[in-house]
Every structure is written in structure tokens, then in C-alpha cells.
KOLNU-723473 format. One record per atom (N, C-alpha, C): residue in one letter; x negated, y, z negated. Coordinates in steps of 0.02 Angstrom, whole numbers, padded with zeros to 5 digits, always signed. Layout:
BEGIN
aXYZ;...
This chain:
BEGIN
m-04480+06626-04445;m-04502+06618-04365;m-04551+06576-04372;i-04542+06506-04333;i-04591+06465-04329;i-04625+06489-04255;g-04706+06471-04261;g-04754+06481-04188;g-04781+06431-04183;k-04783+06376-04126;k-04816+06321-04143;k-04846+06303-04059;p-04896+06264-04055;p-04922+06241-03991;p-04876+06194-03962;a-04859+06198-03894;a-04807+06139-03882;a-04840+06076-03897;t-04894+06056-03875;t-04922+05996-03893;t-05004+05993-03940;g-05014+05938-03956;g-05062+05940-03984;g-05132+05967-03963;g-05138+05966-03896;g-05187+05964-03866;g-05189+06064-03845;d-05157+06082-03867;d-05144+06153-03857;d-05186+06203-03906;a-05198+06167-03946;a-05224+06213-04020;a-05272+06183-04051;n-05322+06186-04087;n-05346+06148-04125;n-05305+06120-04195;n-05280+06170-04206;n-05224+06145-04272;n-05146+06189-04259;g-05108+06160-04309;g-05030+06188-04313;g-04990+06155-04287;w-05005+06097-04233;w-04944+06070-04193;w-04907+06044-04264;m-04837+06031-04226;m-04798+05995-04277;m-04761+05943-04239;s-04747+05898-04255;s-04684+05846-04217;s-04632+05883-04217;g-04587+05869-04169;g-04513+05895-04177;g-04476+05867-04232;a-04488+05817-04252;a-04451+05796-04325;a-04477+05849-04376;d-04534+05851-04370;d-04562+05904-04439;d-04536+05984-04444;i-04527+05988-04370;i-04505+06070-04342;i-04427+06062-04362;n-04396+06009-04350;n-04318+05998-04355;n-04297+06010-04446;a-04350+05965-04467;a-04352+05974-04558;a-04362+06045-04593;a-04405+06077-04544;a-04421+06140-04588;a-04375+06176-04560;i-04351+06185-04509;i-04284+06246-04486;i-04224+06222-04527;s-04208+06158-04543;s-04149+06123-04571;s-04147+06150-04637;a-04206+06147-04673;a-04208+06160-04741;a-04200+06235-04751;n-04231+06261-04702;n-04207+06334-04717;n-04146+06362-04705;y-04112+06347-04656;y-04050+06355-04619;y-04002+06369-04683;p-03995+06332-04731;p-03921+06338-04775;p-03939+06405-04806;y-04015+06432-04819;y-04020+06485-04862;y-04021+06561-04821;n-04048+06557-04754;n-04036+06596-04716;n-04009+06609-04654;g-03935+06541-04650;g-03916+06548-04577;g-03961+06565-04515;w-03944+06577-04459;w-03981+06580-04406;w-04022+06647-04393;k-04058+06658-04461;k-04109+06715-04456;k-04183+06688-04454;t-04188+06629-04402;t-04251+06610-04403;t-04260+06595-04324;g-04319+06575-04310;g-04328+06566-04225;g-04388+06516-04220;i-04398+06488-04154;i-04433+06433-04146;i-04469+06477-04070;m-04541+06470-04078;m-04573+06484-04014;m-04641+06429-04002;f-04640+06424-03939;f-04689+06386-03929;f-04753+06422-03870;w-04803+06408-03885;w-04848+06436-03831;w-04885+06385-03792;q-04884+06364-03730;q-04912+06339-03681;q-04844+06289-03663;y-04789+06327-03656;y-04738+06277-03639;y-04738+06236-03591;s-04774+06250-03530;s-04791+06200-03478;s-04823+06134-03506;s-04860+06145-03547;s-04870+06078-03566;s-04844+06025-03594;d-04780+06033-03595;d-04727+05993-03632;d-04701+05942-03581;l-04740+05910-03534;l-04726+05879-03480;l-04668+05823-03495;n-04666+05797-03554;n-04612+05760-03581;n-04551+05768-03596;g-04535+05850-03611;g-04490+05872-03628;g-04472+05875-03709;a-04528+05841-03743;a-04521+05849-03808;a-04489+05902-03845;i-04501+05968-03816;i-04464+06016-03846;i-04414+06026-03850;g-04380+06015-03771;g-04322+06021-03769;g-04278+05958-03825;s-04309+05916-03826;s-04280+05853-03865;s-04278+05876-03946;a-04336+05917-03966;a-04333+05941-04028;a-04273+05988-04046;a-04263+06033-04001;a-04220+06093-03997;a-04162+06058-04010;s-04142+06006-03969;s-04072+05990-03969;s-04060+05940-04031;e-04104+05923-04075;e-04087+05884-04146;e-04076+05946-04175;f-04131+05989-04169;f-04094+06058-04220;f-04024+06076-04219;l-04018+06081-04160;l-03958+06104-04147;l-03889+06062-04155;r-03885+06002-04158;r-03849+05939-04176;r-03848+05956-04257;t-03916+05961-04276;t-03914+05962-04355;t-03879+06025-04392;v-03896+06085-04350;v-03863+06156-04380;v-03778+06136-04373;t-03774+06118-04301;t-03695+06115-04301;t-03663+06063-04357;a-03682+06016-04379;a-03659+05974-04422;a-03667+06004-04482;q-03704+06028-04509;q-03710+06097-04568;q-03644+06146-04569;e-03637+06163-04506;e-03593+06220-04505;e-03522+06194-04508;k-03502+06120-04486;k-03445+06100-04496;k-03423+06084-04559;s-03482+06059-04601;s-03483+06029-04655;s-03451+06088-04697;k-03491+06152-04685;k-03482+06206-04735;k-03396+06243-04718;k-03376+06232-04665;k-03310+06244-04642;k-03265+06211-04672;v-03282+06143-04672;v-03223+06083-04707;v-03217+06098-04799;e-03287+06126-04805;e-03284+06148-04879;e-03242+06202-04913;t-03245+06264-04864;t-03205+06312-04870;t-03137+06317-04869;e-03110+06270-04827;e-03042+06261-04786;e-02989+06223-04861;
């Protein structure tokens, strides 16, 4: 589980870019599947939709990994 501030201004430390969160979850996914999660505090601070963009990118990455695994097992 990753819990991070929604923007760099929501905490003194711990903020990760969407790309970094995507990389962290994507690196873990092959080992644990979807046994992870992401949460943000101060979600209302994300006025430009960066969290949704990061989540969308993660889902695209996971979907591609799943399709790749399915092809390998067929």
C-alpha cells in the first residue's frame, strides 16, 4: 500500500510524481498481482487531475502486463 500526499504542498515530504508512483506499483505488480493499493490525502488539492492521470497510466500498464502474461500462457 502506498499512501502519499496528493500534491507537494500537502506535506513536508513524501510526495511522489505520478510517473514515480506508476513505476513503483508496476514494478511490484508482477510479483504480487493486485495485492496493493494507492491512497492519497488531501485529494481535493489535486485541482489539475494529476492523480486521475497517474491512476489511468497505472491501469494501462497493468492491463498491458496482463495481456502479455495471457499471450505467454496460451
